[in-house]
N, C-alpha and C positions, 0 to 999 in steps of 0.2 A: 391312690388317685384323689385329687381334689376336683370335686364337681364344680362346674359353673352354676351361677345362681339359676334356680328352677322356679317356675310358677307353679303353685299349688292352690288348691281351694279346700278350706276346711269344711268340717261337717255343718257348721252354721253359715256356710256360703261366704266366707271372708277370703279375698284373694291375698296371698302372701308370695314374697320372694324368699326363697330359702337356699342355703348352700350346705353342703355336707362333705365330709372327708370320708372316703370310701377305702376300707381295708378289705382285701379278699385274699383267700388262700385257694390255691389250686389243689384239688384232691386227686383228679386224674388228668396228669400231664399229657398223656397220650391223646386223649380226647380233646383237651385244650389246644393242642397243636395241630391235630389232623382232622378233627371232626367239626370244628368252628372256624369259619373263613376268617373272621377278624375277631379275636378273643377281646381285645380292649373295647371295642365298639359294643360287643355283647354284654360285657360287664357294665359299661356305661349306661346302655339302655335299660338293662334290668335294673340297676341301681336307681335310676331315674323313676322308673315305674313303681318300685318299692317305696321310694320316698314320697311319691304322690299318693300311694295307697295308704301309708301311715298317717300322713297329714289329713287325708280324707275322712279317717276315722276320728280325728280330734276336734275339739272345739278351739277357738281363738285362745281362750284362757289356758287350755291344756298344752297349747304349742309354744307358749312363752318360754324363754330361756330358763326361768327359775322353776318351771314345771319338771316333772321327772323325765329324764332323758328317754328317748324313744328307741334306743338301740335294741332292746329285746324284741320289740315289735318288728323291726327291719329284719333281724335275723330270722324271724318265723316266716317271712316271705320269700326267702331265698329257697331254690329247689335243693332237695336233698340228694346226695350222691346215690348212684344206682348200685 
C-alpha cells in the first residue's frame, strides 16, 4: 500500500508532510479475515501511527532523505504475532 501524505511533528517541533510505502505480510490469515472488521483500514491506521511515532523521535536533520532510513524503527513498532 502507498500511504497518502501524513502530517508529522519531529522531536524538535518541526511540522512535516511525509509519505511512505507500506509492505505488510499477514502471519495469521484466520485472524486477519475473521477477527478484524476491516483489515486494510487497520493496517493503514497502524502504519500511520507508527510513522508519526518514528518521526516524533527524530530531529529535522535526522529525517532528511540523506539520513539513515527509518525502516528498522518502523519494524520495531509493529505488534508481534501471538
